[in-house]
PDB file of N, CA, C and O in Angstrom:
ATOM      1  N   UNK A   1    -104.358 -88.291 207.409  1.00  0.00           N
ATOM      2  CA  UNK A   1    -105.207 -89.436 207.625  1.00  0.00           C
ATOM      3  C   UNK A   1    -104.431 -90.593 208.237  1.00  0.00           C
ATOM      4  O   UNK A   1    -105.016 -91.374 208.988  1.00  0.00           O
ATOM      5  N   UNK A   2    -103.142 -90.739 207.952  1.00  0.00           N
ATOM      6  CA  UNK A   2    -102.374 -91.841 208.515  1.00  0.00           C
ATOM      7  C   UNK A   2    -102.616 -93.129 207.770  1.00  0.00           C
ATOM      8  O   UNK A   2    -102.931 -93.121 206.580  1.00  0.00           O
ATOM      9  N   UNK A   3    -102.470 -94.239 208.473  1.00  0.00           N
ATOM     10  CA  UNK A   3    -102.640 -95.559 207.878  1.00  0.00           C
ATOM     11  C   UNK A   3    -104.082 -95.774 207.424  1.00  0.00           C
ATOM     12  O   UNK A   3    -105.028 -95.412 208.124  1.00  0.00           O
ATOM     13  N   UNK A   4    -104.233 -96.363 206.248  1.00  0.00           N
ATOM     14  CA  UNK A   4    -105.562 -96.669 205.721  1.00  0.00           C
ATOM     15  C   UNK A   4    -105.715 -98.176 205.655  1.00  0.00           C
ATOM     16  O   UNK A   4    -104.861 -98.883 205.120  1.00  0.00           O
ATOM     17  N   UNK A   5    -106.830 -98.658 206.215  1.00  0.00           N
ATOM     18  CA  UNK A   5    -107.183-100.075 206.182  1.00  0.00           C
ATOM     19  C   UNK A   5    -108.412-100.223 205.297  1.00  0.00           C
ATOM     20  O   UNK A   5    -109.178 -99.275 205.124  1.00  0.00           O
ATOM     21  N   UNK A   6    -108.595-101.396 204.748  1.00  0.00           N
ATOM     22  CA  UNK A   6    -109.766-101.628 203.912  1.00  0.00           C
ATOM     23  C   UNK A   6    -110.726-102.529 204.651  1.00  0.00           C
ATOM     24  O   UNK A   6    -110.319-103.492 205.302  1.00  0.00           O
ATOM     25  N   UNK A   7    -112.000-102.212 204.549  1.00  0.00           N
ATOM     26  CA  UNK A   7    -113.008-102.985 205.237  1.00  0.00           C
ATOM     27  C   UNK A   7    -114.357-102.824 204.593  1.00  0.00           C
ATOM     28  O   UNK A   7    -114.478-102.439 203.430  1.00  0.00           O
ATOM     29  N   UNK A   8    -115.371-103.129 205.377  1.00  0.00           N
ATOM     30  CA  UNK A   8    -116.738-103.115 204.877  1.00  0.00           C
ATOM     31  C   UNK A   8    -117.675-102.713 206.006  1.00  0.00           C
ATOM     32  O   UNK A   8    -117.489-103.111 207.156  1.00  0.00           O
ATOM     33  N   UNK A   9    -118.672-101.929 205.668  1.00  0.00           N
ATOM     34  CA  UNK A   9    -119.746-101.601 206.599  1.00  0.00           C
ATOM     35  C   UNK A   9    -121.017-102.230 206.059  1.00  0.00           C
ATOM     36  O   UNK A   9    -121.292-102.172 204.860  1.00  0.00           O
ATOM     37  N   UNK A  10    -121.787-102.829 206.951  1.00  0.00           N
ATOM     38  CA  UNK A  10    -123.046-103.451 206.557  1.00  0.00           C
ATOM     39  C   UNK A  10    -124.162-102.764 207.324  1.00  0.00           C
ATOM     40  O   UNK A  10    -124.152-102.712 208.554  1.00  0.00           O
ATOM     41  N   UNK A  11    -125.131-102.233 206.571  1.00  0.00           N
ATOM     42  CA  UNK A  11    -126.268-101.528 207.165  1.00  0.00           C
ATOM     43  C   UNK A  11    -127.514-101.925 206.397  1.00  0.00           C
ATOM     44  O   UNK A  11    -127.544-101.855 205.168  1.00  0.00           O
ATOM     45  N   UNK A  12    -128.541-102.343 207.122  1.00  0.00           N
ATOM     46  CA  UNK A  12    -129.809-102.758 206.507  1.00  0.00           C
ATOM     47  C   UNK A  12    -129.588-103.812 205.424  1.00  0.00           C
ATOM     48  O   UNK A  12    -130.244-103.788 204.383  1.00  0.00           O
ATOM     49  N   UNK A  13    -128.658-104.737 205.678  1.00  0.00           N
ATOM     50  CA  UNK A  13    -128.400-105.825 204.738  1.00  0.00           C
ATOM     51  C   UNK A  13    -127.554-105.449 203.538  1.00  0.00           C
ATOM     52  O   UNK A  13    -127.218-106.316 202.731  1.00  0.00           O
ATOM     53  N   UNK A  14    -127.199-104.176 203.398  1.00  0.00           N
ATOM     54  CA  UNK A  14    -126.389-103.703 202.273  1.00  0.00           C
ATOM     55  C   UNK A  14    -124.940-103.531 202.718  1.00  0.00           C
ATOM     56  O   UNK A  14    -124.673-102.876 203.726  1.00  0.00           O
ATOM     57  N   UNK A  15    -124.012-104.111 201.976  1.00  0.00           N
ATOM     58  CA  UNK A  15    -122.584-103.994 202.286  1.00  0.00           C
ATOM     59  C   UNK A  15    -121.957-102.904 201.430  1.00  0.00           C
ATOM     60  O   UNK A  15    -122.285-102.754 200.253  1.00  0.00           O
ATOM     61  N   UNK A  16    -121.059-102.152 202.031  1.00  0.00           N
ATOM     62  CA  UNK A  16    -120.374-101.063 201.344  1.00  0.00           C
ATOM     63  C   UNK A  16    -118.884-101.129 201.666  1.00  0.00           C
ATOM     64  O   UNK A  16    -118.502-101.134 202.837  1.00  0.00           O
ATOM     65  N   UNK A  17    -118.054-101.178 200.648  1.00  0.00           N
ATOM     66  CA  UNK A  17    -116.605-101.152 200.854  1.00  0.00           C
ATOM     67  C   UNK A  17    -116.215 -99.778 201.390  1.00  0.00           C
ATOM     68  O   UNK A  17    -116.709 -98.756 200.914  1.00  0.00           O
ATOM     69  N   UNK A  18    -115.328 -99.758 202.381  1.00  0.00           N
ATOM     70  CA  UNK A  18    -114.893 -98.504 202.997  1.00  0.00           C
ATOM     71  C   UNK A  18    -113.391 -98.530 203.229  1.00  0.00           C
ATOM     72  O   UNK A  18    -112.758 -99.585 203.265  1.00  0.00           O
ATOM     73  N   UNK A  19    -112.845 -97.331 203.386  1.00  0.00           N
ATOM     74  CA  UNK A  19    -111.469 -97.154 203.828  1.00  0.00           C
ATOM     75  C   UNK A  19    -111.543 -96.708 205.283  1.00  0.00           C
ATOM     76  O   UNK A  19    -112.300 -95.800 205.626  1.00  0.00           O
ATOM     77  N   UNK A  20    -110.752 -97.352 206.130  1.00  0.00           N
ATOM     78  CA  UNK A  20    -110.788 -97.113 207.571  1.00  0.00           C
ATOM     79  C   UNK A  20    -109.490 -96.431 207.993  1.00  0.00           C
ATOM     80  O   UNK A  20    -108.402 -96.843 207.592  1.00  0.00           O
ATOM     81  N   UNK A  21    -109.617 -95.390 208.802  1.00  0.00           N
ATOM     82  CA  UNK A  21    -108.439 -94.714 209.336  1.00  0.00           C
ATOM     83  C   UNK A  21    -108.689 -94.373 210.802  1.00  0.00           C
ATOM     84  O   UNK A  21    -109.805 -94.522 211.302  1.00  0.00           O
ATOM     85  N   UNK A  22    -107.652 -93.920 211.477  1.00  0.00           N
ATOM     86  CA  UNK A  22    -107.745 -93.507 212.881  1.00  0.00           C
ATOM     87  C   UNK A  22    -108.364 -94.592 213.765  1.00  0.00           C
ATOM     88  O   UNK A  22    -109.174 -94.296 214.644  1.00  0.00           O
ATOM     89  N   UNK A  23    -107.979 -95.845 213.528  1.00  0.00           N
ATOM     90  CA  UNK A  23    -108.539 -96.959 214.297  1.00  0.00           C
ATOM     91  C   UNK A  23    -108.111 -96.874 215.753  1.00  0.00           C
ATOM     92  O   UNK A  23    -106.924 -96.759 216.059  1.00  0.00           O
ATOM     93  N   UNK A  24    -109.087 -96.930 216.643  1.00  0.00           N
ATOM     94  CA  UNK A  24    -108.858 -96.941 218.093  1.00  0.00           C
ATOM     95  C   UNK A  24    -109.850 -97.909 218.711  1.00  0.00           C
ATOM     96  O   UNK A  24    -110.769 -98.375 218.038  1.00  0.00           O
ATOM     97  N   UNK A  25    -109.671 -98.211 219.982  1.00  0.00           N
ATOM     98  CA  UNK A  25    -110.573 -99.146 220.664  1.00  0.00           C
ATOM     99  C   UNK A  25    -112.027 -98.679 220.629  1.00  0.00           C
ATOM    100  O   UNK A  25    -112.939 -99.502 220.544  1.00  0.00           O
ATOM    101  N   UNK A  26    -112.246 -97.380 220.693  1.00  0.00           N
ATOM    102  CA  UNK A  26    -113.631 -96.885 220.774  1.00  0.00           C
ATOM    103  C   UNK A  26    -114.245 -96.542 219.429  1.00  0.00           C
ATOM    104  O   UNK A  26    -115.462 -96.384 219.338  1.00  0.00           O
ATOM    105  N   UNK A  27    -113.435 -96.424 218.381  1.00  0.00           N
ATOM    106  CA  UNK A  27    -114.010 -96.077 217.094  1.00  0.00           C
ATOM    107  C   UNK A  27    -112.970 -95.859 216.020  1.00  0.00           C
ATOM    108  O   UNK A  27    -111.789 -96.155 216.203  1.00  0.00           O
ATOM    109  N   UNK A  28    -113.432 -95.329 214.884  1.00  0.00           N
ATOM    110  CA  UNK A  28    -112.556 -95.075 213.753  1.00  0.00           C
ATOM    111  C   UNK A  28    -113.245 -94.094 212.808  1.00  0.00           C
ATOM    112  O   UNK A  28    -114.381 -93.682 213.038  1.00  0.00           O
ATOM    113  N   UNK A  29    -112.553 -93.738 211.766  1.00  0.00           N
ATOM    114  CA  UNK A  29    -113.132 -92.926 210.700  1.00  0.00           C
ATOM    115  C   UNK A  29    -113.266 -93.825 209.479  1.00  0.00           C
ATOM    116  O   UNK A  29    -112.391 -94.649 209.214  1.00  0.00           O
ATOM    117  N   UNK A  30    -114.356 -93.669 208.736  1.00  0.00           N
ATOM    118  CA  UNK A  30    -114.519 -94.432 207.497  1.00  0.00           C
ATOM    119  C   UNK A  30    -114.827 -93.478 206.359  1.00  0.00           C
ATOM    120  O   UNK A  30    -115.433 -92.424 206.550  1.00  0.00           O
ATOM    121  N   UNK A  31    -114.392 -93.876 205.163  1.00  0.00           N
ATOM    122  CA  UNK A  31    -114.648 -93.094 203.959  1.00  0.00           C
ATOM    123  C   UNK A  31    -115.187 -94.029 202.895  1.00  0.00           C
ATOM    124  O   UNK A  31    -114.666 -95.126 202.694  1.00  0.00           O
ATOM    125  N   UNK A  32    -116.237 -93.587 202.215  1.00  0.00           N
ATOM    126  CA  UNK A  32    -116.821 -94.357 201.117  1.00  0.00           C
ATOM    127  C   UNK A  32    -116.420 -93.712 199.797  1.00  0.00           C
ATOM    128  O   UNK A  32    -115.902 -92.595 199.775  1.00  0.00           O
ATOM    129  N   UNK A  33    -116.660 -94.414 198.710  1.00  0.00           N
ATOM    130  CA  UNK A  33    -116.386 -93.850 197.387  1.00  0.00           C
ATOM    131  C   UNK A  33    -117.518 -92.964 196.895  1.00  0.00           C
ATOM    132  O   UNK A  33    -117.298 -92.096 196.050  1.00  0.00           O
ATOM    133  N   UNK A  34    -118.711 -93.165 197.405  1.00  0.00           N
ATOM    134  CA  UNK A  34    -119.880 -92.418 196.924  1.00  0.00           C
ATOM    135  C   UNK A  34    -120.361 -91.442 197.990  1.00  0.00           C
ATOM    136  O   UNK A  34    -120.625 -91.843 199.124  1.00  0.00           O
ATOM    137  N   UNK A  35    -120.477 -90.173 197.640  1.00  0.00           N
ATOM    138  CA  UNK A  35    -120.917 -89.174 198.620  1.00  0.00           C
ATOM    139  C   UNK A  35    -122.384 -89.336 198.993  1.00  0.00           C
ATOM    140  O   UNK A  35    -122.803 -88.854 200.045  1.00  0.00           O
ATOM    141  N   UNK A  36    -123.166 -89.998 198.162  1.00  0.00           N
ATOM    142  CA  UNK A  36    -124.595 -90.156 198.441  1.00  0.00           C
ATOM    143  C   UNK A  36    -124.890 -91.294 199.414  1.00  0.00           C
ATOM    144  O   UNK A  36    -126.028 -91.447 199.858  1.00  0.00           O
ATOM    145  N   UNK A  37    -123.887 -92.088 199.745  1.00  0.00           N
ATOM    146  CA  UNK A  37    -124.099 -93.229 200.638  1.00  0.00           C
ATOM    147  C   UNK A  37    -124.376 -92.730 202.043  1.00  0.00           C
ATOM    148  O   UNK A  37    -123.643 -91.899 202.579  1.00  0.00           O
ATOM    149  N   UNK A  38    -125.442 -93.247 202.633  1.00  0.00           N
ATOM    150  CA  UNK A  38    -125.808 -92.870 203.994  1.00  0.00           C
ATOM    151  C   UNK A  38    -125.533 -94.040 204.922  1.00  0.00           C
ATOM    152  O   UNK A  38    -126.294 -95.007 204.948  1.00  0.00           O
ATOM    153  N   UNK A  39    -124.459 -93.956 205.676  1.00  0.00           N
ATOM    154  CA  UNK A  39    -124.129 -95.003 206.646  1.00  0.00           C
ATOM    155  C   UNK A  39    -124.580 -94.635 208.050  1.00  0.00           C
ATOM    156  O   UNK A  39    -124.348 -95.399 208.987  1.00  0.00           O
ATOM    157  N   UNK A  40    -125.217 -93.488 208.216  1.00  0.00           N
ATOM    158  CA  UNK A  40    -125.584 -93.047 209.559  1.00  0.00           C
ATOM    159  C   UNK A  40    -126.517 -94.039 210.235  1.00  0.00           C
ATOM    160  O   UNK A  40    -127.431 -94.584 209.617  1.00  0.00           O
ATOM    161  N   UNK A  41    -126.261 -94.261 211.528  1.00  0.00           N
ATOM    162  CA  UNK A  41    -127.082 -95.165 212.326  1.00  0.00           C
ATOM    163  C   UNK A  41    -126.322 -96.423 212.699  1.00  0.00           C
ATOM    164  O   UNK A  41    -125.093 -96.464 212.646  1.00  0.00           O
ATOM    165  N   UNK A  42    -127.070 -97.444 213.076  1.00  0.00           N
ATOM    166  CA  UNK A  42    -126.465 -98.705 213.500  1.00  0.00           C
ATOM    167  C   UNK A  42    -125.989 -99.498 212.296  1.00  0.00           C
ATOM    168  O   UNK A  42    -126.660 -99.557 211.266  1.00  0.00           O
ATOM    169  N   UNK A  43    -124.812-100.111 212.442  1.00  0.00           N
ATOM    170  CA  UNK A  43    -124.238-100.925 211.381  1.00  0.00           C
ATOM    171  C   UNK A  43    -123.236-101.888 211.975  1.00  0.00           C
ATOM    172  O   UNK A  43    -122.967-101.862 213.176  1.00  0.00           O
ATOM    173  N   UNK A  44    -122.688-102.731 211.133  1.00  0.00           N
ATOM    174  CA  UNK A  44    -121.570-103.574 211.560  1.00  0.00           C
ATOM    175  C   UNK A  44    -120.370-103.237 210.683  1.00  0.00           C
ATOM    176  O   UNK A  44    -120.514-102.884 209.512  1.00  0.00           O
ATOM    177  N   UNK A  45    -119.199-103.351 211.269  1.00  0.00           N
ATOM    178  CA  UNK A  45    -117.959-103.011 210.584  1.00  0.00           C
ATOM    179  C   UNK A  45    -117.076-104.257 210.522  1.00  0.00           C
ATOM    180  O   UNK A  45    -116.908-104.979 211.504  1.00  0.00           O
ATOM    181  N   UNK A  46    -116.526-104.479 209.342  1.00  0.00           N
ATOM    182  CA  UNK A  46    -115.499-105.500 209.146  1.00  0.00           C
ATOM    183  C   UNK A  46    -114.205-104.764 208.865  1.00  0.00           C
ATOM    184  O   UNK A  46    -114.168-103.879 208.010  1.00  0.00           O
ATOM    185  N   UNK A  47    -113.153-105.114 209.566  1.00  0.00           N
ATOM    186  CA  UNK A  47    -111.828-104.539 209.341  1.00  0.00           C
ATOM    187  C   UNK A  47    -111.000-105.654 208.730  1.00  0.00           C
ATOM    188  O   UNK A  47    -110.595-106.588 209.422  1.00  0.00           O
ATOM    189  N   UNK A  48    -110.752-105.554 207.446  1.00  0.00           N
ATOM    190  CA  UNK A  48    -110.146-106.685 206.753  1.00  0.00           C
ATOM    191  C   UNK A  48    -111.090-107.871 206.891  1.00  0.00           C
ATOM    192  O   UNK A  48    -112.267-107.774 206.542  1.00  0.00           O
ATOM    193  N   UNK A  49    -110.583-108.984 207.394  1.00  0.00           N
ATOM    194  CA  UNK A  49    -111.415-110.173 207.602  1.00  0.00           C
ATOM    195  C   UNK A  49    -111.906-110.288 209.039  1.00  0.00           C
ATOM    196  O   UNK A  49    -112.537-111.284 209.392  1.00  0.00           O
ATOM    197  N   UNK A  50    -111.631-109.289 209.876  1.00  0.00           N
ATOM    198  CA  UNK A  50    -112.055-109.327 211.280  1.00  0.00           C
ATOM    199  C   UNK A  50    -113.389-108.618 211.459  1.00  0.00           C
ATOM    200  O   UNK A  50    -113.587-107.503 210.977  1.00  0.00           O
ATOM    201  N   UNK A  51    -114.282-109.270 212.146  1.00  0.00           N
ATOM    202  CA  UNK A  51    -115.584-108.680 212.424  1.00  0.00           C
ATOM    203  C   UNK A  51    -116.615-109.774 212.500  1.00  0.00           C
ATOM    204  O   UNK A  51    -116.263-110.953 212.508  1.00  0.00           O
ATOM    205  N   UNK A  52    -117.838-109.426 212.554  1.00  0.00           N
ATOM    206  CA  UNK A  52    -118.386-108.068 212.511  1.00  0.00           C
ATOM    207  C   UNK A  52    -118.333-107.407 213.887  1.00  0.00           C
ATOM    208  O   UNK A  52    -118.458-108.069 214.917  1.00  0.00           O
ATOM    209  N   UNK A  53    -118.146-106.090 213.879  1.00  0.00           N
ATOM    210  CA  UNK A  53    -118.151-105.287 215.100  1.00  0.00           C
ATOM    211  C   UNK A  53    -119.345-104.344 215.036  1.00  0.00           C
ATOM    212  O   UNK A  53    -119.462-103.541 214.110  1.00  0.00           O
ATOM    213  N   UNK A  54    -120.231-104.443 216.025  1.00  0.00           N
ATOM    214  CA  UNK A  54    -121.405-103.563 216.072  1.00  0.00           C
ATOM    215  C   UNK A  54    -120.950-102.133 216.339  1.00  0.00           C
ATOM    216  O   UNK A  54    -120.059-101.897 217.155  1.00  0.00           O
ATOM    217  N   UNK A  55    -121.573-101.179 215.640  1.00  0.00           N
ATOM    218  CA  UNK A  55    -121.150 -99.786 215.756  1.00  0.00           C
ATOM    219  C   UNK A  55    -122.296 -98.846 215.387  1.00  0.00           C
ATOM    220  O   UNK A  55    -123.352 -99.265 214.915  1.00  0.00           O
ATOM    221  N   UNK A  56    -122.044 -97.568 215.618  1.00  0.00           N
ATOM    222  CA  UNK A  56    -122.956 -96.502 215.209  1.00  0.00           C
ATOM    223  C   UNK A  56    -122.128 -95.489 214.422  1.00  0.00           C
ATOM    224  O   UNK A  56    -121.028 -95.117 214.830  1.00  0.00           O
ATOM    225  N   UNK A  57    -122.673 -95.050 213.286  1.00  0.00           N
ATOM    226  CA  UNK A  57    -121.958 -94.095 212.445  1.00  0.00           C
ATOM    227  C   UNK A  57    -122.710 -92.781 212.350  1.00  0.00           C
ATOM    228  O   UNK A  57    -123.941 -92.751 212.328  1.00  0.00           O
ATOM    229  N   UNK A  58    -121.950 -91.693 212.295  1.00  0.00           N
ATOM    230  CA  UNK A  58    -122.513 -90.366 212.039  1.00  0.00           C
ATOM    231  C   UNK A  58    -121.694 -89.734 210.926  1.00  0.00           C
ATOM    232  O   UNK A  58    -120.475 -89.895 210.868  1.00  0.00           O
ATOM    233  N   UNK A  59    -122.375 -89.014 210.045  1.00  0.00           N
ATOM    234  CA  UNK A  59    -121.675 -88.353 208.927  1.00  0.00           C
ATOM    235  C   UNK A  59    -120.844 -87.203 209.470  1.00  0.00           C
ATOM    236  O   UNK A  59    -121.312 -86.403 210.280  1.00  0.00           O
ATOM    237  N   UNK A  60    -119.608 -87.138 209.009  1.00  0.00           N
ATOM    238  CA  UNK A  60    -118.751 -86.036 209.440  1.00  0.00           C
ATOM    239  C   UNK A  60    -118.384 -85.146 208.257  1.00  0.00           C
ATOM    240  O   UNK A  60    -117.497 -84.299 208.360  1.00  0.00           O
ATOM    241  N   UNK A  61    -119.067 -85.341 207.139  1.00  0.00           N
ATOM    242  CA  UNK A  61    -118.858 -84.487 205.974  1.00  0.00           C
ATOM    243  C   UNK A  61    -118.594 -85.283 204.716  1.00  0.00           C
ATOM    244  O   UNK A  61    -117.702 -86.131 204.687  1.00  0.00           O
ATOM    245  N   UNK A  62    -119.362 -85.016 203.677  1.00  0.00           N
ATOM    246  CA  UNK A  62    -119.153 -85.673 202.386  1.00  0.00           C
ATOM    247  C   UNK A  62    -119.184 -87.179 202.477  1.00  0.00           C
ATOM    248  O   UNK A  62    -120.182 -87.770 202.889  1.00  0.00           O
ATOM    249  N   UNK A  63    -118.086 -87.792 202.090  1.00  0.00           N
ATOM    250  CA  UNK A  63    -117.988 -89.262 202.091  1.00  0.00           C
ATOM    251  C   UNK A  63    -117.442 -89.809 203.396  1.00  0.00           C
ATOM    252  O   UNK A  63    -117.197 -91.011 203.502  1.00  0.00           O
ATOM    253  N   UNK A  64    -117.246 -88.966 204.382  1.00  0.00           N
ATOM    254  CA  UNK A  64    -116.604 -89.348 205.647  1.00  0.00           C
ATOM    255  C   UNK A  64    -117.632 -89.550 206.762  1.00  0.00           C
ATOM    256  O   UNK A  64    -118.593 -88.792 206.892  1.00  0.00           O
ATOM    257  N   UNK A  65    -117.400 -90.592 207.560  1.00  0.00           N
ATOM    258  CA  UNK A  65    -118.253 -90.888 208.709  1.00  0.00           C
ATOM    259  C   UNK A  65    -117.386 -91.188 209.928  1.00  0.00           C
ATOM    260  O   UNK A  65    -116.302 -91.757 209.806  1.00  0.00           O
ATOM    261  N   UNK A  66    -117.869 -90.804 211.085  1.00  0.00           N
ATOM    262  CA  UNK A  66    -117.237 -91.168 212.350  1.00  0.00           C
ATOM    263  C   UNK A  66    -117.973 -92.393 212.881  1.00  0.00           C
ATOM    264  O   UNK A  66    -119.202 -92.407 212.942  1.00  0.00           O
ATOM    265  N   UNK A  67    -117.231 -93.402 213.257  1.00  0.00           N
ATOM    266  CA  UNK A  67    -117.822 -94.655 213.730  1.00  0.00           C
ATOM    267  C   UNK A  67    -117.420 -94.869 215.183  1.00  0.00           C
ATOM    268  O   UNK A  67    -116.256 -94.709 215.549  1.00  0.00           O
ATOM    269  N   UNK A  68    -118.390 -95.228 215.993  1.00  0.00           N
ATOM    270  CA  UNK A  68    -118.131 -95.561 217.403  1.00  0.00           C
ATOM    271  C   UNK A  68    -118.601 -96.994 217.634  1.00  0.00           C
ATOM    272  O   UNK A  68    -119.748 -97.336 217.348  1.00  0.00           O
ATOM    273  N   UNK A  69    -117.705 -97.826 218.154  1.00  0.00           N
ATOM    274  CA  UNK A  69    -118.046 -99.232 218.402  1.00  0.00           C
ATOM    275  C   UNK A  69    -118.940 -99.350 219.627  1.00  0.00           C
ATOM    276  O   UNK A  69    -118.763 -98.626 220.606  1.00  0.00           O
ATOM    277  N   UNK A  70    -119.908-100.271 219.568  1.00  0.00           N
ATOM    278  CA  UNK A  70    -120.817-100.495 220.695  1.00  0.00           C
ATOM    279  C   UNK A  70    -120.024-101.007 221.895  1.00  0.00           C
ATOM    280  O   UNK A  70    -120.213-100.538 223.017  1.00  0.00           O
ATOM    281  N   UNK A  71    -119.151-101.956 221.656  1.00  0.00           N
ATOM    282  CA  UNK A  71    -118.223-102.470 222.673  1.00  0.00           C
ATOM    283  C   UNK A  71    -116.819-102.126 222.206  1.00  0.00           C
ATOM    284  O   UNK A  71    -116.490-102.363 221.044  1.00  0.00           O
ATOM    285  N   UNK A  72    -115.982-101.574 223.074  1.00  0.00           N
ATOM    286  CA  UNK A  72    -114.616-101.237 222.634  1.00  0.00           C
ATOM    287  C   UNK A  72    -113.896-102.462 222.077  1.00  0.00           C
ATOM    288  O   UNK A  72    -114.056-103.580 222.566  1.00  0.00           O
ATOM    289  N   UNK A  73    -113.100-102.215 221.041  1.00  0.00           N
ATOM    290  CA  UNK A  73    -112.285-103.293 220.488  1.00  0.00           C
ATOM    291  C   UNK A  73    -111.206-103.671 221.493  1.00  0.00           C
ATOM    292  O   UNK A  73    -110.726-102.826 222.249  1.00  0.00           O
ATOM    293  N   UNK A  74    -110.834-104.925 221.495  1.00  0.00           N
ATOM    294  CA  UNK A  74    -109.733-105.384 222.318  1.00  0.00           C
ATOM    295  C   UNK A  74    -108.449-104.704 221.838  1.00  0.00           C
ATOM    296  O   UNK A  74    -108.261-104.510 220.637  1.00  0.00           O
ATOM    297  N   UNK A  75    -107.582-104.351 222.757  1.00  0.00           N
ATOM    298  CA  UNK A  75    -106.312-103.707 222.409  1.00  0.00           C
ATOM    299  C   UNK A  75    -105.523-104.509 221.379  1.00  0.00           C
ATOM    300  O   UNK A  75    -104.846-103.931 220.528  1.00  0.00           O
ATOM    301  N   UNK A  76    -105.605-105.831 221.449  1.00  0.00           N
ATOM    302  CA  UNK A  76    -104.842-106.687 220.534  1.00  0.00           C
ATOM    303  C   UNK A  76    -105.301-106.517 219.087  1.00  0.00           C
ATOM    304  O   UNK A  76    -104.500-106.651 218.162  1.00  0.00           O
ATOM    305  N   UNK A  77    -106.577-106.227 218.889  1.00  0.00           N
ATOM    306  CA  UNK A  77    -107.077-105.995 217.526  1.00  0.00           C
ATOM    307  C   UNK A  77    -106.482-104.704 216.984  1.00  0.00           C
ATOM    308  O   UNK A  77    -106.018-104.662 215.844  1.00  0.00           O
ATOM    309  N   UNK A  78    -106.493-103.661 217.788  1.00  0.00           N
ATOM    310  CA  UNK A  78    -105.937-102.373 217.364  1.00  0.00           C
ATOM    311  C   UNK A  78    -104.438-102.524 217.100  1.00  0.00           C
ATOM    312  O   UNK A  78    -103.930-101.998 216.110  1.00  0.00           O
ATOM    313  N   UNK A  79    -103.730-103.233 217.973  1.00  0.00           N
ATOM    314  CA  UNK A  79    -102.282-103.444 217.780  1.00  0.00           C
ATOM    315  C   UNK A  79    -101.996-104.269 216.526  1.00  0.00           C
ATOM    316  O   UNK A  79    -100.990-104.046 215.853  1.00  0.00           O
ATOM    317  N   UNK A  80    -102.874-105.219 216.211  1.00  0.00           N
ATOM    318  CA  UNK A  80    -102.704-106.048 215.020  1.00  0.00           C
ATOM    319  C   UNK A  80    -102.640-105.187 213.755  1.00  0.00           C
ATOM    320  O   UNK A  80    -101.873-105.474 212.836  1.00  0.00           O
ATOM    321  N   UNK A  81    -103.453-104.135 213.722  1.00  0.00           N
ATOM    322  CA  UNK A  81    -103.521-103.268 212.552  1.00  0.00           C
ATOM    323  C   UNK A  81    -102.613-102.043 212.644  1.00  0.00           C
ATOM    324  O   UNK A  81    -102.577-101.234 211.717  1.00  0.00           O
ATOM    325  N   UNK A  82    -101.890-101.897 213.732  1.00  0.00           N
ATOM    326  CA  UNK A  82    -101.006-100.730 213.915  1.00  0.00           C
ATOM    327  C   UNK A  82     -99.841-100.811 212.913  1.00  0.00           C
ATOM    328  O   UNK A  82     -99.379-101.901 212.578  1.00  0.00           O
ATOM    329  N   UNK A  83     -99.376 -99.651 212.444  1.00  0.00           N
ATOM    330  CA  UNK A  83     -98.212 -99.656 211.544  1.00  0.00           C
ATOM    331  C   UNK A  83     -97.001-100.278 212.231  1.00  0.00           C
ATOM    332  O   UNK A  83     -96.810-100.136 213.439  1.00  0.00           O
ATOM    333  N   UNK A  84     -96.202-100.959 211.450  1.00  0.00           N
ATOM    334  CA  UNK A  84     -95.009-101.628 211.999  1.00  0.00           C
ATOM    335  C   UNK A  84     -93.966-100.632 212.435  1.00  0.00           C
ATOM    336  O   UNK A  84     -92.903-101.023 212.919  1.00  0.00           O
TER     337      UNK A  84
END
């Protein structure tokens, strides 16, 4: 999984704490604590205190979702969160 960041996904007014991995300009992977949580569809993503970033999520199995940003993140945002 690599580096894990903490953030939040907001969908239909409901916020859900998530773990973010594989952060790239076009998307990332998110994991929730509850397998019953449905994040599929349009949502916004907060990465730490940065956001909101409009995105679309699809379930990739269990508690895992693949997220694609509507607009690619700026390279500087991805570099900010890159491992030292």
